[in-house]
C-alpha positions in Angstrom: -3.0 23.1 -10.1 -6.5 21.4 -10.5 -8.4 21.8 -7.6 -9.4 18.0 -6.8 -5.8 16.8 -8.1 -4.8 16.7 -4.4 -7.9 14.5 -3.8 -7.0 12.4 -7.0 -3.6 11.6 -5.8 -4.8 10.9 -2.4 -7.0 8.2 -4.1 -4.1 6.7 -6.1 -1.3 6.8 -2.7 -4.4 4.6 -1.0 -4.7 1.9 -4.1 -0.9 1.6 -3.7 -0.5 1.4 0.0 -3.6 -1.6 -0.8 -1.7 -3.2 -3.4 1.6 -3.4 -0.9 0.0 -4.1 2.1 -3.3 -5.7 1.1 -5.0 -3.4 3.8 -7.1 -0.1 3.5 -4.8 3.1 4.5 -5.5 3.6 7.9 -7.3 7.1 8.6 -5.7 9.8 9.9 -7.6 12.2 12.3 -7.1 15.8 11.7 -5.7 16.3 15.3 -2.6 14.1 14.3 -1.6 15.9 11.3 1.5 18.0 11.3 1.1 21.6 9.1 0.4 20.7 5.4 3.6 20.8 3.7 4.2 22.9 0.8 2.4 22.1 -2.5 5.5 21.5 -4.5 6.8 19.0 -1.8 3.4 17.0 -2.4 3.6 16.9 -5.8 7.4 16.0 -6.0 7.0 13.3 -3.4 4.0 11.8 -5.0 5.7 11.6 -7.9 8.9 9.9 -6.5 5.8 7.2 -5.0 4.4 7.0 -8.5 7.4 6.0 -10.4 8.6 3.7 -7.4 5.6 1.9 -8.1 6.5 1.5 -11.7 9.5 0.1 -11.2 7.9 -3.0 -9.2 6.0 -5.3 -11.8 3.9 -6.7 -9.1 2.5 -3.5 -7.9 2.1 -1.6 -11.4 0.2 -4.4 -12.8 -2.4 -3.8 -9.3 -2.2 -0.1 -9.5 -3.5 2.0 -12.3 -1.6 4.4 -14.0 -2.2 7.7 -12.6 -1.6 10.4 -15.6 -1.7 10.1 -19.4 -0.6 11.8 -22.2 -3.3 12.5 -24.9 -2.8 11.4 -28.7 -2.8 14.3 -30.7 -3.8 15.3 -34.6 -2.3 18.6 -35.9 -3.8 20.0 -39.0 -3.1 23.0 -41.5 -5.9 23.6 -43.5 -5.2 26.8 -45.3 -5.5 29.7 -42.7 -6.7 27.2 -40.3 -5.2 25.2 -37.4 -6.8 22.4 -36.2 -5.7 20.4 -33.3 -7.6 17.1 -32.0 -7.1 15.5 -29.0 -8.3 11.8 -27.6 -9.8 12.6 -24.3 -11.9 9.5 -23.5 -14.3 9.9 -20.2 -12.9 13.3 -19.7 -15.5 16.4 -19.0 -15.4 19.5 -21.0 -15.1 21.6 -17.3 -12.0 19.5 -16.6 -10.0 20.8 -19.8 -7.9 24.0 -20.0 -6.7 25.0 -23.6 -4.4 28.2 -23.2 -2.5 30.0 -26.0 0.7 32.2 -25.3 3.9 32.7 -26.5 3.1 30.6 -29.9 2.2 27.6 -28.0 -1.3 25.9 -27.5 -1.4 23.9 -24.0 -4.1 21.7 -23.4 -4.2 20.2 -19.7 -7.1 19.0 -17.3 -7.6 15.9 -15.5 -9.3 12.6 -16.3 -11.3 11.6 -12.8 -11.3 7.8 -11.6 -14.6 6.0 -11.4 -14.2 4.7 -7.9 -16.8 5.1 -5.2 -15.4 5.1 -1.5 -16.0 1.5 -1.1 -15.1 0.2 -4.4 -11.4 -1.2 -5.1 -9.9 -1.9 -8.6 -9.5 -5.3 -9.6 -7.4 -4.4 -12.3 -7.1 -1.0 -13.6 -5.3 -0.2 -17.3 -6.9 3.2 -18.0 -5.2 6.1 -16.5 -6.8 8.6 -14.6 -5.2 11.9 -13.2 -3.5 14.8 -14.8 -2.7 15.1 -18.5 -0.8 17.8 -20.0 0.1 18.4 -24.0 1.5 21.8 -25.7 1.7 22.2 -29.0 4.3 25.0 -30.7 2.1 27.0 -33.6 4.1 27.4 -36.8 3.1 30.8 -37.2 1.2 33.9 -35.5 -2.5 33.4 -34.7 -5.5 35.6 -34.2 -8.3 35.3 -31.7 -9.6 33.0 -29.3 -9.4 29.1 -30.1 -12.5 27.8 -30.6 -12.9 24.7 -28.1 -15.3 21.5 -28.2 -15.2 18.1 -26.7 -17.8 15.7 -28.4 -17.6 12.0 -27.6 -13.9 12.0 -26.3 -12.3 14.2 -29.4 -11.2 17.7 -28.1 -11.2 20.2 -31.4 -9.2 23.2 -31.0 -9.5 25.8 -34.0 -7.4 28.9 -34.9 -7.2 31.4 -37.7 -3.6 32.4 -38.8 -3.2 36.4 -38.2 -3.5 38.5 -41.2 0.1 39.2 -41.5 0.7 35.4 -41.5 -2.0 35.0 -44.5 -0.5 38.0 -46.7 2.9 36.1 -46.1 1.3 33.0 -47.1 -0.4 34.9 -50.4 3.0 36.2 -51.4 5.1 33.3 -50.9 5.4 31.2 -54.1 3.9 27.7 -54.2 6.4 24.9 -55.2 5.3 22.3 -57.6 
C-alpha cells in the first residue's frame, strides 16, 4: 500500500464527517486510541464507509470521489506495445508500473490539493488510489520504458525475440 494512502483516507473520512454533521471531526489524543487494527480491517471499513456515502445523494454531491480508474489506450505497433494512461495531476513519483506474468499493472495515488484549513466547497475531481491491469497479448522482453508528461503516462515494451520470429513466420491475411 502506498505510504500516504492512510493519511488520504483519513482526510476523506474528515470530509465525510463534515458533510454529515456540518462540523469538523473531533481530534483524538494518542492516549485515547486503542491499538491500531490490521491494515486489511482499516481498508475494508473505509471501503464500506465510502460506498455508503455514494448511496446517499445529499452526501455524494458534497464529498469528492475517492478513487478513480484512469482511461487507457493500448497500441500494438509492430514489435512494440504502447500503453497510454490519462493521469492528470499525478506526479511520476506517485506512479508504479510493474510487469509480471503477462500483465502490466499501473497503480499509484493522486494527491488532493487541500490545505489543513481548506474545505472543499464542491469536489468532482477524484483523488486517492488508482489501479489498472493490462494483459499483454504476447511475451515481452526487457524493462518497460515509463514516461509521464503533461498528465499522460506512456509505457513502452518490446516483443520478445521468440514472438518476433512467430510474427515473421505467420502469413499476413489481406
